C-alpha atoms as one frame of an Amber mdcrd trajectory, in Angstrom:
protein
   0.269   0.400   0.040   2.703   1.866   1.021   4.044   1.876  -2.575   2.057
   2.148  -5.024   0.354   5.589  -2.699   4.712   6.821  -3.381   3.605   5.484
  -6.885   0.244   8.091  -7.239   2.548  11.249  -5.617   5.402  10.734  -7.408
   4.084  10.236 -10.662   1.219  13.017  -9.732   4.631  15.357  -9.188   6.642
  14.496 -12.748   2.699  15.439 -14.053   2.553  18.791 -12.744   5.886  19.456
 -13.381   5.574  17.959 -17.505   2.440  20.348 -17.248   4.357  22.700 -16.536
   7.488  22.335 -18.665   4.957  21.999 -21.734   2.415  24.300 -20.727   2.228
  26.853 -23.109   1.132  30.260 -22.340   4.488  29.779 -19.814   6.409  28.000
 -22.857   9.041  31.809 -22.641  11.925  31.869 -24.995  14.669  32.907 -22.570
  17.975  34.012 -23.670  19.574  33.369 -20.155  17.063  30.360 -19.139  16.222
  32.219 -15.953  12.611  32.318 -14.830  11.465  35.608 -14.625   8.751  37.699
 -12.607   8.428  40.776 -15.514   9.418  41.482 -18.685  11.111  44.817 -18.126
  11.443  46.667 -14.819   8.599  49.279 -14.419   9.692  52.828 -14.645  12.891
  52.183 -16.990  13.212  55.035 -19.865  12.426  53.687 -23.448  15.776  53.660
 -25.279  16.131  55.516 -28.120  15.594  52.743 -31.288  16.532  55.213 -34.621
  14.517  54.974 -37.699  12.850  51.217 -37.118  11.334  49.934 -40.561   7.607
  48.454 -40.564   5.502  45.603 -41.702   4.535  48.197 -45.360   8.488  49.011
 -45.895   6.944  52.747 -43.827   9.741  54.037 -41.569   9.312  55.005 -38.507
  10.487  55.985 -35.068   9.196  55.477 -31.533   8.467  58.433 -29.183  10.787
  58.246 -26.067   9.735  60.960 -24.694   6.420  60.264 -26.117   3.784  63.107
 -23.984   0.503  62.290 -25.853  -0.213  58.809 -24.319   0.346  55.937 -23.304
   1.314  53.304 -26.317   2.166  49.706 -26.338   5.541  47.753 -26.940   5.314
  44.289 -27.301   8.562  41.658 -28.629   7.470  38.744 -29.976  10.017  35.708
 -31.398   9.502  33.511 -34.297  11.453  31.432 -31.656   9.070  30.875 -29.400
   6.327  28.618 -28.869   3.895  30.693 -26.288   3.996  33.572 -28.141   2.314
  32.169 -30.625  -0.104  30.459 -28.054  -0.714  34.200 -26.552  -1.164  35.712
 -29.747  -4.992  35.014 -30.673  -5.673  36.578 -27.016  -2.695  39.520 -27.498
  -4.985  40.279 -31.054  -8.093  40.141 -28.636  -6.984  42.274 -26.382  -5.286
  45.126 -29.155  -8.020  44.569 -31.234 -10.601  45.291 -27.938  -9.074  48.897
 -27.050  -9.648  50.205 -30.181  -6.150  52.414 -30.274  -4.280  53.182 -33.463
  -2.230  51.033 -35.115   0.626  52.922 -34.585   0.208  53.019 -30.627   0.738
  49.565 -31.340   4.573  48.835 -31.880   5.254  44.986 -32.377   9.145  43.813
 -32.719   9.174  40.379 -33.278  13.349  38.675 -32.732  14.421  35.583 -34.355
  15.102  33.558 -37.619  13.039  36.113 -40.236  12.171  32.771 -42.464  10.482
  31.375 -39.603   7.334  32.948 -38.173   7.433  36.506 -38.685   5.498  36.418
 -41.324   2.463  34.409 -38.958   3.187  37.976 -36.858   2.345  40.868 -39.979
  -0.110  38.744 -40.373  -2.039  38.004 -37.234  -1.251  42.144 -36.318  -0.564
  43.938 -39.326  -3.838  45.789 -39.333  -3.759  46.464 -35.120  -0.120  46.966
 -34.938   2.989  48.146 -36.359   5.419  45.077 -36.539   8.762  45.687 -37.218
  11.735  42.725 -37.148  14.250  43.122 -35.512  17.520  40.639 -34.360  17.537
  39.576 -30.243  21.425  41.200 -30.362  20.030  44.785 -32.415  21.201  48.377
 -29.438  17.468  48.735 -29.238  16.475  44.896 -27.808  19.494  44.796 -25.866
  19.390  48.888 -24.068  15.464  47.192 -23.147  16.965  44.878 -21.621  14.484
  42.209 -23.173  16.214  38.610 -22.367  12.135  36.954 -22.666   8.928  36.757
 -25.022   6.882  37.469 -24.924   7.031  41.118 -23.436   4.360  43.430 -23.118
   4.966  46.639 -22.201   3.528  49.844 -21.294   4.529  52.701 -21.767   3.541
  56.478 -20.664   6.086  60.062 -21.414   8.342  57.863 -22.639   8.813  55.310
 -19.180   7.516  51.528 -18.642   4.595  52.140 -17.160   3.627  48.620 -17.197
   5.581  44.499 -17.966   3.947  41.772 -18.224   5.006  38.304 -19.768   1.168
  36.936 -20.292  -1.049  37.689 -22.734  -3.279  37.268 -20.148  -1.981  39.717
 -17.787  -2.829  42.773 -20.149  -6.717  41.890 -19.251  -6.438  43.916 -16.455
  -5.278  47.402 -18.234  -8.049  49.364 -18.589  -7.980  49.926 -22.662  -9.938
  53.198 -21.900  -5.845  54.880 -20.228  -5.160  54.806 -24.233  -7.519  56.704
 -25.747  -5.941  58.914 -27.893  -5.760  63.073 -27.045  -7.516  64.666 -29.655
  -5.397  67.218 -30.026  -1.675  65.475 -30.225  -0.274  63.327 -32.390  -0.064
  59.640 -32.173   3.286  58.902 -32.788   6.559  60.306 -34.072   6.509  59.377
 -37.861   2.196  58.238 -37.192  -1.079  59.168 -37.393  -2.181  61.265 -35.178
């Protein structure tokens, strides 16, 4: 009896451990292999990214010191199973905000031939999608080493940081409403 109880406990432990490892929502891609609680520290100043090219071939710049309202910056990877699993929820949340695609920037890292197109197709109407290498100065200066990473930016600083699209539902969409008199982003439309 003791042996069967021990076997049951051991089997349960293994099953829970495998579920944690294989759970697609927690299936984050990490450069360092460390477990993370948040993507990027809140309060961090968004560094200059220089000129970026979006999925339509248009040049734009991030508003590192934008004072016209909040905007969303997401880091996804073509090599991240969790990013792909979370994509429908992220897309639904962004769509529910009803904000200009110029206020939603999606940085996709990873091999451009291996899945970047999926993000462009899924998010192209809702976001400016740009492809950067993980070793690009902007990604490194942001300190992003785990994907997905979802950031809410206000006045050039990270106001909210999450590693799961399910945590985005806590954010009130009214926070993103654009002031009528100011442009959404540098290089974007009002």
